[in-house]
C-alpha positions, 0 to 999 in steps of 0.5 A: 712838554707837560705830558712827557713829564707825566709819562711812566717808563720801565727799565729791563734787567740787564740782558745780553746785548744784541749788537756788541759781544760780551756786553750787557744791555738795559732797555727803557720802555714807555709804559705799554698801557699808554695810548700812543698818538702820532704827536707823542711818538714824534716827541719821544723820537726826538728824545732818542726813542724807537718803535719795535712792534707795540713798544717804544724803547731807548737804550738805557745802559749804565756803562755804555753809550754806543747806541746813538740815535741818528737821523738824516736832515733831508733838505741838505742830503745829496747823493754821493756817486755810489748812492746815485749808482744804486738809485739809477740801478733801481729806477725800473722798480715801481713803488706802492704805499699800502697799510701794513698787512701780512698778505702771503706775498709780503710775509713769504718775502719776509720769511725768505729774507730772515731764513737767508740773511738773519738766522743768527738774529732775534727774529729767527725762526720767522713766524706769521705771529712774530711778523704781525706783532713786530711789523704790522701792529695796527698803528695809524702812522705805519706804512709799508712801501712795496717795491715791485719788479714788474709783477714780482715783489722784491722789497718792503720798507716798513716806515712810520710817518712822524710830525717832522719826518719818517722813521725807517723801522725795518726793510726786508727784501729778496736776497736773490736781488743783492746786486740791486743794494735794495736796503740802501735803495729803500733808505734813498727812496724814503729820503726822496719821499720825505722831501716830497712830503715836506718833512725834515728828517729820516730817522735811522734808529741807532748808529753803533760805530763799532758794530759792523751791521750798523756802520752803514748808517754813518755813510749818509751825510749830513747825519745828525746824532743825539748826544747829551740830549741834543741833536748835533751834526756828525763831523 
């Protein structure tokens, strides 16, 4: 705890919110010169921080608290029928855990995903430099979970292993396989991996109830949210 008190943080100027229309956002960043260990990263995640590329950040908006850190306590998680159907639908996939990299097959899948699904987002247009800075980095705790349909790569889940759980950083997949619900399957797979590793939580980042793109996180129950500096179970 004493190490946390000595940390430096920097707040951005207000900027356009990526999630809520007509809203301004302020972001709090950990001093980028601070060497980030897995232990420190785990501690800050428990205080609502999130990793994006080389940076650890947390929303710091003066008049809005819509971005709520969320995590799934995996020991109590039970797949509801829709989740079980998605799990069964993807039982034929082969999962592979690798160190983050920008091999052509991985990058081309990311590029296709951004072009077909996120032309309105901050990551458009995609580039290899942007991909590497956002997802490859060089962190010891980061992993890529690759999902293969026979010899074809169809999804990648970018995941950080923390002291007490897994942080689901980002998932990209082949939009041609939309019937598989690969984004949901990737989270279900990370829950399963977390259980097998004997870890407690899958961290989902920020849940924003009024943002359609973020509402899916509320479907995972039980779900814990970080409110008033403590984790509580969402009712």
